[in-house]
C-alpha positions in Angstrom: 93.3 120.8 105.2 93.5 124.4 102.7 90.2 125.7 101.8 89.9 129.0 100.5 87.7 132.1 100.5 86.3 134.7 98.2 86.0 138.1 98.3 84.4 140.8 95.4 83.5 143.8 94.6 80.6 144.4 92.4 80.8 147.4 90.4 82.9 148.9 92.5 80.4 148.3 95.4 81.2 145.3 98.0 79.2 142.2 98.1 78.3 139.6 100.1 78.2 136.1 98.6 76.1 133.2 99.3 79.2 130.6 99.1 82.8 131.9 100.2 84.4 129.1 100.8 85.8 126.4 98.6 88.1 123.5 98.0 90.6 125.1 95.3 91.3 128.1 93.9 90.1 127.3 90.5 86.8 126.5 91.9 86.1 130.0 93.6 87.5 131.3 90.2 84.2 129.6 88.5 82.1 131.2 91.2 83.0 134.2 90.9 82.8 134.2 86.8 79.5 132.0 87.4 78.0 135.2 89.6 79.0 137.9 87.9 77.0 135.9 83.9 74.0 135.9 86.7 74.4 139.1 87.2 74.0 140.2 84.0 77.8 141.0 83.5 78.7 138.7 80.9 82.0 140.1 79.5 83.8 139.9 82.2 87.9 140.0 81.4 90.1 139.5 84.3 93.0 142.7 83.5 95.4 141.2 86.3 95.9 139.6 89.4 98.7 140.7 91.9 99.4 139.5 95.1 98.5 141.1 98.0 101.4 142.9 99.8 104.1 139.9 99.1 101.6 136.5 100.6 101.3 134.6 97.4 98.1 133.2 98.9 96.3 136.0 99.0 95.5 136.5 95.2 93.6 139.7 93.6 92.1 139.4 90.8 90.9 143.1 88.7 88.2 143.1 86.1 87.3 145.3 83.5 83.9 147.2 85.0 85.2 148.2 88.3 84.9 143.9 89.8 87.6 142.5 91.2 87.7 139.8 94.0 90.6 138.7 96.0 90.7 135.0 97.2 92.7 133.9 99.8 94.2 130.2 101.1 93.5 129.6 104.9 
């Protein structure tokens, strides 16, 4: 069974998330947007996304305001 893990940098600092495992990549992305909104970051936009180390299952999403998150399929 595959699942997705999530790591995040919020305003330049790594954060520990209450939930870090998801059934799908889109569920993890939606969780991050909800997390950012709950922490008063309303204008968040994904600027770029790319695989880390040519691994198509580990994607880093760069956002504005020094925010980014990484979703990995396990």
